[in-house]
C-alpha positions in Angstrom: -0.4 0.1 0.2 1.5 3.8 -0.9 2.2 5.4 2.7 0.1 9.3 2.0 1.1 11.5 5.1 -0.1 14.6 5.9 1.5 18.1 5.8 2.8 18.8 9.1 0.9 21.7 8.7 -2.3 19.4 9.1 -0.1 16.8 12.1 -1.0 16.0 15.9 2.4 14.8 16.5 3.9 13.1 19.9 7.1 13.9 20.5 8.7 12.3 23.8 12.1 14.2 25.5 11.2 17.1 24.0 12.2 19.5 26.7 15.7 20.1 25.7 18.0 18.5 22.8 17.2 17.5 19.9 12.9 16.9 21.2 12.4 20.9 21.5 14.6 21.3 17.9 11.9 19.3 17.3 9.2 21.1 18.5 10.2 24.5 17.7 10.9 23.2 13.6 7.5 21.2 13.6 5.4 24.4 15.7 6.6 26.9 13.0 5.5 24.7 10.4 2.1 24.4 11.9 2.1 20.9 13.7 -0.4 20.6 16.2 2.0 19.3 19.1 1.1 17.0 22.4 5.3 17.4 24.2 6.5 14.3 26.1 9.2 14.7 29.5 9.6 13.7 32.8 11.1 17.8 33.4 6.9 19.5 34.4 8.6 22.3 34.5 10.3 22.9 31.0 7.4 21.2 29.3 5.0 23.9 30.5 7.9 27.0 30.1 8.4 25.3 26.7 4.4 24.8 26.1 4.6 28.1 27.3 6.4 30.2 24.6 5.5 27.8 21.4 1.7 28.7 22.3 3.1 32.8 23.0 3.8 32.4 19.0 0.9 30.6 17.6 1.1 27.5 18.1 -0.8 25.1 19.8 0.9 22.9 22.1 0.5 20.7 25.3 2.6 19.3 27.8 2.4 15.3 29.6 4.7 15.1 31.9 5.1 11.4 32.2 8.1 9.0 31.6 8.2 6.9 29.2 10.4 3.7 30.6 6.7 3.1 32.3 4.5 1.1 29.8 1.2 2.9 31.6 3.0 6.9 30.8 1.9 5.9 27.6 -1.4 5.2 28.1 -1.5 9.4 29.4 0.2 10.6 26.4 -2.6 8.8 24.2 -5.3 10.1 25.9 -3.8 13.7 26.6 -3.3 13.7 22.6 -7.1 12.6 22.0 -8.7 14.7 24.7 -7.2 17.8 23.1 -6.6 17.2 19.5 -8.3 13.9 18.8 -5.8 12.0 16.9 -2.3 11.2 16.4 -0.7 11.9 12.2 3.1 11.6 13.5 4.7 9.5 16.9 8.5 10.7 17.3 10.1 8.2 20.4 13.0 10.4 21.2 13.7 10.1 25.2 16.8 9.4 26.0 19.7 8.8 27.6 23.4 7.5 28.4 26.2 6.3 31.2 30.0 6.6 30.0 32.7 3.6 31.6 33.4 0.0 31.1 30.5 -2.5 31.0 32.6 -4.1 33.6 32.2 -0.9 36.1 29.0 -0.2 35.1 26.2 -1.4 37.2 23.4 -4.2 36.0 21.6 -1.6 37.4 22.3 1.3 35.4 22.3 -0.8 32.6 19.0 -2.4 32.6 17.8 1.2 33.7 18.9 2.8 30.8 17.1 -0.2 28.9 14.1 1.1 30.4 14.4 4.1 28.9 16.7 4.3 25.5 14.9 0.5 24.5 11.6 -0.1 25.9 10.3 3.7 26.1 10.8 3.0 21.8 8.8 -0.1 22.7 5.9 1.1 24.7 5.3 4.8 22.3 5.6 2.4 19.0 3.4 0.5 20.2 0.5 2.5 21.7 1.2 4.5 18.3 0.7 1.7 15.7 -2.8 0.8 17.9 -3.4 4.5 16.3 -2.0 4.8 13.5 -2.7 1.6 12.1 -6.4 3.1 11.7 -6.6 6.4 9.5 -2.3 6.3 8.9 0.7 8.5 9.8 4.6 8.1 10.7 6.4 6.5 13.2 9.7 7.7 13.7 12.0 6.1 15.7 15.7 7.6 17.5 18.9 5.4 16.8 21.9 7.5 16.3 25.6 6.0 14.4 26.0 3.8 17.4 22.7 1.7 16.2 25.6 0.0 13.2 28.8 0.6 15.6 29.9 -0.6 18.7 31.3 2.2 21.2 33.7 1.6 23.7 32.6 3.3 27.0 28.8 3.9 26.1 28.2 0.1 25.4 25.0 -0.2 27.3 24.2 3.2 25.1 25.0 1.4 22.3 23.5 -1.9 23.0 20.4 0.0 23.3 20.1 1.9 20.0 21.1 -1.9 18.6 18.3 -2.5 20.1 16.0 0.7 18.8 17.1 -0.3 15.2 16.4 -4.5 15.1 12.6 -3.2 17.4 12.5 -0.7 14.3 13.3 -3.0 11.0 11.6 -5.8 13.0 8.4 -4.0 13.0 8.5 -2.0 10.0 8.4 -5.6 7.7 5.2 -6.5 10.3 3.5 -3.0 8.9 4.5 -4.0 6.0 4.0 -7.1 5.7 0.4 -6.4 7.2 -0.3 -3.3 4.5 -1.2 -0.7 6.4 -0.2 2.7 5.7 2.7 3.6 8.6 5.6 4.8 7.1 8.2 3.7 10.5 11.4 6.1 9.9 14.9 5.6 11.8 16.9 8.0 12.5 20.8 7.5 13.3 22.5 11.2 14.3 26.1 11.5 14.7 27.6 13.1 17.8 24.9 15.9 18.0 25.4 19.7 21.0 23.1 18.5 23.3 22.8 18.2 26.9 23.4 14.3 25.9 26.5 14.9 27.9 25.6 16.2 31.4 22.6 14.0 31.3 24.5 11.1 31.1 25.9 8.8 34.4 29.8 8.7 34.7 31.6 6.6 36.0 35.0 7.9 34.9 38.0 9.5 36.4 37.9 13.0 33.8 35.0 14.6 32.4 32.5 12.9 29.4 32.5 14.6 25.8 31.5 13.6 22.3 33.4 12.3 19.8 34.1 15.2 17.0 32.0 16.3 14.1 29.6 17.7 16.2 26.2 19.1 14.6 23.3 21.6 15.6 19.9 19.7 16.9 18.3 20.8 14.4 20.2 18.9 11.7 17.9 16.2 14.3 15.0 18.4 13.7 15.1 19.6 10.2 15.6 15.5 9.3 12.9 14.6 11.5 10.1 17.0 10.0 11.0 15.8 6.8 10.5 12.1 7.8 6.9 13.2 9.5 5.6 14.1 5.6 8.1 12.1 3.7 7.4 8.2 4.0 12.0 7.2 4.7 13.0 3.8 5.7 15.7 5.1 7.5 18.0 9.2 8.1 21.5 9.4 8.7 22.4 12.9 10.1 25.8 13.2 9.7 27.8 12.7 7.2 30.4 10.8 10.0 27.0 9.1 10.7 26.9 7.5 6.8 30.4 7.1 6.9 31.2 5.2 10.1 28.8 3.2 9.7 29.3 2.1 6.1 33.3 1.2 7.2 31.7 -0.9 10.3 29.8 -3.0 7.1 31.6 -3.5 5.2 35.7 -3.8 7.7 34.5 -4.7 10.8 37.5 -6.1 12.8 39.5 -2.7 11.0 37.0 -0.5 12.8 37.4 -2.6 15.4 41.2 -2.1 15.4 41.2 1.8 14.3 38.0 3.3 16.0 38.2 1.3 19.2 41.5 4.0 20.4 40.5 6.6 18.9 36.6 6.8 20.3 37.8 5.4 24.0 40.5 9.0 23.6 38.0 11.6 22.1 35.2 10.4 24.9 37.3 11.3 28.1 38.2 15.5 28.4 41.1 16.8 30.6 38.6 17.9 33.2 37.9 15.9 36.8 34.7 14.4 37.8 33.1 16.0 39.7 29.9 15.2 41.5 27.0 15.0 38.7 24.0 13.0 39.3 22.7 12.8 35.7 19.4 12.3 34.7 19.2 8.4 34.6 16.6 7.9 37.1 14.9 11.4 37.4 15.2 14.7 35.8 19.1 17.0 36.2 18.7 18.9 39.1 22.0 20.4 39.3 22.5 23.5 36.6 25.4 24.0 33.7 27.4 22.0 32.0 30.2 19.6 32.9 32.7 21.2 30.5 33.7 24.4 29.5 35.9 24.3 26.4 35.5 25.6 22.9 33.7 23.1 20.1 33.4 24.1 16.5 29.0 22.7 16.0 27.7 22.5 12.2 24.7 24.1 12.0 23.9 21.7 8.5 24.5 18.5 7.3 24.8 18.2 3.6 24.9 15.4 3.2 21.3 14.8 5.2 20.2 17.9 3.1 20.6 16.3 -0.1 19.8 12.4 1.0 16.4 14.0 1.8 15.8 16.5 0.6 16.6 15.5 -2.8 17.2 18.7 -4.7 19.6 18.9 -7.1 21.9 21.0 -5.3 24.7 23.1 -6.7 28.3 21.4 -7.0 29.6 23.6 -5.1 27.5 21.6 -2.4 28.6 18.7 -3.2 31.9 19.5 -3.0 31.1 20.8 0.8 29.7 17.6 1.0 32.7 15.3 -0.4 35.0 17.5 2.2 32.9 16.8 4.9 33.3 13.0 4.7 36.9 13.4 4.6 37.0 16.3 7.1 35.4 13.2 9.5 37.4 10.4 8.9 40.2 12.4 9.1 39.0 13.7 12.9 39.1 10.1 14.4 41.6 8.6 12.6 44.4 11.3 13.1 43.9 10.7 16.6 44.0 6.9 17.1 
């Protein structure tokens, strides 16, 4: 069955993890395009502030402060959406958290909690979304990562959860296609994104963690998500670094282990001694401010992602920038091995 998705301006969109980072950027972009929003996160005050900002700008949005790692929370999300808007057209499972540390040092309890949010939150949200989307069609968008395809030392539990999200999303898509349901299922695979990801992570290391370059702005992911809400897509890699790393690992897995392993270990360790931070593994983070105060270059746009999503013929100069970006990303990884 051909899948036809509504323009974003005509949609009701659920976004989890909406209080900050990718979720907030997605909410802001979708609101600008006229979508009605159901914004979900654990931090009620942050959600209410976002809703107030968006409604002051003319958007229609409501908040639902729940923990997506609990199955019953998704009944509340659906009830809130149906009572206010009467339907759902797109459901975005975006909430996630990480842990930095060697797997033999990270407690099993913490790893289980990470999976409650990163994996089971996606499972619960996907099933609840499908319960309504199967009737009239729509888009289910799950947030994976470049580490859905590649292992990552010092974030092993996070990488495992994103591998699980990929496997679940791909299997669910196949079942939906087998039933001929008018539901688009998309997996988004961002590279390193400049959000509060590090601040929200639990840290077992002796130094503060950081994300390996290149870093992209959260708006780059938001554009991919909003595009997928109106245009059926299977996978979207956000950032040429994500696509390059995935392709490299698929074709040369042993070499990837040998080359990227040392690079990733070094690039995730800062020179700042670890402080006392609770992170957001079990509850919204209460400590204010960031862990690191160091300059970092953030890319505002991925030409690779723009090219692969819009399909518009770009100028040769833009294509050249894409090629340079890919080579630059590879150089940054390999230079520090």
